[in-house]
Each structure stands twice: as C-alpha cells, then as structure tokens.
VMD Tcl script that draws the C-alpha trace (Angstrom):
set ca {
  {70.34 142.94 87.89}
  {73.92 143.54 88.82}
  {73.08 143.44 92.53}
  {71.34 140.08 92.14}
  {74.47 138.55 90.62}
  {76.63 139.61 93.53}
  {74.03 138.27 95.93}
  {74.10 134.86 94.29}
  {77.89 134.81 94.34}
  {77.89 135.52 98.07}
  {75.36 132.77 98.76}
  {77.40 130.28 96.74}
  {80.58 131.17 98.70}
  {78.73 130.77 101.98}
  {77.51 127.31 100.95}
  {81.07 126.25 100.14}
  {82.24 127.30 103.57}
  {79.43 125.37 105.24}
  {80.18 122.22 103.20}
  {83.89 122.43 103.99}
  {83.14 122.78 107.71}
  {80.89 119.71 107.78}
  {83.60 117.49 106.25}
  {86.11 118.09 109.20}
  {84.17 116.95 112.25}
  {86.14 116.63 115.52}
  {86.57 113.15 117.09}
  {84.65 112.78 120.32}
  {86.89 112.53 123.40}
  {86.57 109.33 125.46}
  {84.43 109.48 128.59}
  {86.06 110.43 131.93}
  {89.23 111.51 130.10}
  {90.64 107.90 130.11}
  {92.22 106.73 126.90}
  {91.08 103.27 125.94}
  {93.77 100.72 125.09}
  {92.74 98.97 121.89}
  {96.04 97.09 121.50}
  {95.50 93.42 120.77}
  {98.07 90.60 120.96}
  {97.96 88.33 117.97}
  {97.64 84.69 119.03}
  {97.52 81.93 116.49}
  {96.52 82.35 112.89}
  {94.25 85.32 112.46}
  {93.12 85.36 116.09}
  {93.70 88.26 118.43}
  {94.14 87.89 122.19}
  {93.50 90.85 124.48}
  {96.67 92.24 126.06}
  {97.06 91.37 129.78}
  {95.63 93.91 132.16}
  {97.69 95.73 134.79}
  {96.32 93.41 137.52}
  {97.54 90.33 135.62}
  {100.99 91.83 135.12}
  {101.23 92.62 138.81}
  {100.26 89.06 139.69}
  {102.93 87.58 137.42}
  {105.61 89.89 138.75}
  {104.75 89.11 142.35}
  {105.00 85.31 141.93}
  {107.96 84.22 144.08}
  {110.75 82.43 142.27}
  {112.00 79.14 143.75}
  {115.33 79.43 145.62}
  {117.84 76.75 146.49}
  {117.20 75.31 149.95}
  {120.49 74.46 151.66}
  {119.01 73.73 155.06}
  {119.02 70.00 154.43}
  {122.46 69.92 152.85}
  {124.84 67.79 154.84}
  {128.12 69.38 155.77}
  {130.94 67.11 154.79}
  {133.76 67.01 157.33}
  {137.01 68.34 156.00}
  {139.54 65.63 155.54}
  {142.81 66.39 157.29}
  {145.76 64.13 157.08}
  {146.39 62.44 160.39}
  {149.99 62.07 161.24}
  {150.83 58.55 162.29}
  {152.59 58.72 165.59}
  {155.45 56.27 165.97}
  {154.39 53.47 168.26}
  {156.75 53.13 171.20}
  {157.99 49.77 172.30}
  {158.43 48.60 175.86}
  {161.26 46.40 177.01}
  {162.26 45.01 180.36}
  {166.01 45.36 180.94}
  {168.56 44.69 183.64}
  {170.46 47.68 185.03}
  {173.52 47.54 187.29}
  {173.98 49.66 190.42}
  {176.15 49.34 193.51}
  {175.30 49.00 197.18}
  {175.50 51.80 199.70}
  {179.07 50.73 200.68}
  {180.21 50.48 197.04}
  {181.27 46.90 197.66}
  {179.54 45.10 194.81}
  {177.47 45.43 191.63}
  {173.75 44.74 192.06}
  {171.40 44.13 189.10}
  {167.84 45.44 189.07}
  {164.95 45.05 186.64}
  {163.26 48.04 185.04}
  {161.26 48.90 181.89}
  {162.12 51.40 179.15}
  {159.93 52.81 176.37}
  {161.40 53.87 173.04}
  {160.62 54.39 169.36}
  {164.09 53.91 167.84}
  {167.58 52.69 168.74}
  {168.92 56.10 169.82}
  {166.01 56.61 172.19}
  {166.39 53.04 173.43}
  {170.01 53.57 174.51}
  {169.36 57.08 175.78}
  {166.58 55.79 178.04}
  {168.92 53.05 179.20}
  {171.49 55.64 180.28}
  {168.77 57.54 182.14}
  {167.95 54.51 184.28}
  {171.68 54.12 185.01}
  {171.53 57.63 186.48}
  {168.74 57.01 188.99}
  {167.25 54.34 191.19}
  {163.89 54.05 192.94}
  {165.43 51.69 195.47}
  {167.34 53.58 198.15}
  {169.55 50.53 198.71}
  {170.80 50.71 195.12}
  {173.23 53.53 194.33}
  {173.56 54.72 190.70}
  {177.17 55.06 189.57}
  {176.35 57.45 186.70}
  {173.96 59.75 188.53}
  {176.06 62.93 188.33}
  {177.44 62.37 184.83}
  {175.73 64.24 181.98}
  {175.01 62.56 178.65}
  {175.64 65.21 175.97}
  {174.90 63.09 172.90}
  {174.46 59.50 171.77}
  {174.35 57.78 168.41}
  {174.24 54.20 167.22}
  {176.10 53.30 164.03}
  {176.77 49.79 162.70}
  {176.52 48.10 166.07}
  {178.54 50.71 167.97}
  {177.18 53.11 170.59}
  {179.09 56.39 170.62}
  {178.30 58.52 173.66}
  {179.73 61.88 174.59}
  {179.57 62.65 178.30}
  {180.49 65.49 180.65}
  {181.92 64.61 184.07}
  {181.70 67.37 186.67}
  {183.99 67.31 189.70}
  {181.23 66.04 192.01}
  {180.94 62.88 189.86}
  {184.46 61.78 190.83}
  {184.71 58.31 192.42}
  {187.52 56.28 193.90}
  {189.24 53.40 192.16}
  {186.58 50.87 193.20}
  {183.71 53.15 192.21}
  {185.29 53.97 188.82}
  {185.81 50.28 188.07}
  {182.19 49.50 189.02}
  {180.95 52.42 186.89}
  {182.71 51.17 183.74}
  {181.63 47.57 184.38}
  {178.01 48.57 185.06}
  {177.91 50.51 181.78}
  {179.32 47.60 179.80}
  {177.09 44.93 181.40}
  {173.97 47.08 180.96}
  {174.52 47.85 177.26}
  {175.92 44.50 176.18}
  {172.69 42.78 177.18}
  {171.39 44.10 173.81}
  {172.49 41.58 171.17}
  {172.84 44.26 168.47}
  {175.39 46.28 170.47}
  {178.92 45.20 169.51}
  {180.99 48.00 171.03}
  {180.78 51.17 173.13}
  {182.85 54.29 172.56}
  {182.86 56.73 175.48}
  {184.06 60.30 174.84}
  {184.50 62.96 177.51}
  {183.55 66.39 176.16}
  {184.16 65.07 172.65}
  {187.62 63.66 173.39}
  {189.05 60.18 173.90}
  {190.60 60.06 177.37}
  {192.89 57.47 178.93}
  {190.86 57.23 182.11}
  {187.38 58.25 183.13}
  {188.32 59.29 186.66}
  {192.07 58.73 186.77}
  {192.19 55.23 188.27}
  {191.13 52.74 185.59}
  {192.03 52.63 181.90}
  {189.16 53.51 179.56}
  {189.31 51.33 176.45}
  {188.46 52.73 173.00}
  {186.17 51.14 172.23}
  {184.89 48.78 174.90}
  {183.82 45.43 173.47}
  {182.31 42.24 174.84}
  {185.75 40.68 174.91}
  {187.76 43.41 176.66}
  {185.30 44.58 179.28}
}
mol new
graphics top color blue
foreach p $ca { graphics top sphere $p radius 0.5 }
foreach p [lrange $ca 0 end-1] q [lrange $ca 1 end] { graphics top cylinder $p $q radius 0.2 }
display resetview
C-alpha cells in the first residue's frame, strides 16, 4: 500500500514535467536563415504601406541631381575706364630763317601740332631750330631750350647758349628779330622774356641789347 502511494506521486510529478515542457515550444527559425522584414510604413489613416525594398532605395540614390549649366552663360566684358587722350590741334605758322649769306630774314610756312599753349610755343621753338630747306638757315639751331612757360600773355623761356651758337652782330640781330616775329604772330602773346641759364642778360651774344621783356612795340 505504501509502495503504491509513492508510485502515484512519481507519476503525478512526471506528468507535471511533461505539461510544463509542452507550454514552452521553441519558435521555428525562418527558412534559409534569412530574417524576414515585417516592418510596415504607415500611410494614411489606418493603412500600412510596405517599406521600400533595397532595389528601390538604390534607384532613388542613383538618380542624378540637376546641376547648373554655365556653358550658355554669356561672359560680360569687364568695363575699364578709357582715358580720354587730349586731342592735338594743328596750326599752320610762319617761321623766320636767314639765307646762306646771313643777309636777310626769310619767312617759311610750316605746321605744328600741340595740345596746350606750352606745347604750342615749344613746338614753335623747335621749328626755329631746324629747316627742311637747305637754302634757309635756322638762327636758333645750336641754342638749347631749357624750359618754357606761358603766363598771362607772356612767354618766359630759359635757354642755354653754347660757344658754337655764337653769331656776329648781323646774325644776332636777325636771331632776336626772327624770334619776335615768329612768336608775335600769335595774338595771345603780349611779351617774351628770354633768360640765359636762368638769368637776365644785357645781350644774347654781346652785340645787340636784349630787352626784358620784348614786346610788340619795342622789337
């Protein structure tokens, strides 16, 4: 009798173990060892939209983005200020030379180009220094013009006279007269002041008085 009780107790314990084992069944692994993605994207009210597959994501990522096309853009030229060059004027003037024997003054026509008064009178002195006609001898050819300015109707010129520029009494007189007649053809010129190396001298070459200044009345 006692043995039967222990047998029944053992059977009951075995049944409990069996029941407990049946309640904890293992979840079956997915086929081919690939875990299924059951994630859904909610779209709208109560509707679920499947999440995009890897192929769709790759397609979206590979779509080229539009870029700015500058090939047709016109290049605008850079604007640079253009300096207005001063327009030079031309004027026909009369210049006075002497003959090969230094016996007389001879006028000749020539043209000068200039942009202002100083250049106008400087160019005039240059034509007094040279002649294209071999029969006309310039009386100021060897004299150097150091500076020239024009102030209130007066030309002030500073010259340098080397020894080889020395002339006789007749040549010196012609030189001063040729200078006066050439410059006084310009109506705006009222007087001429001639300096030698910055100084007022009594005579240009030692024979004829040099007036300070020379005017239309005294020359």
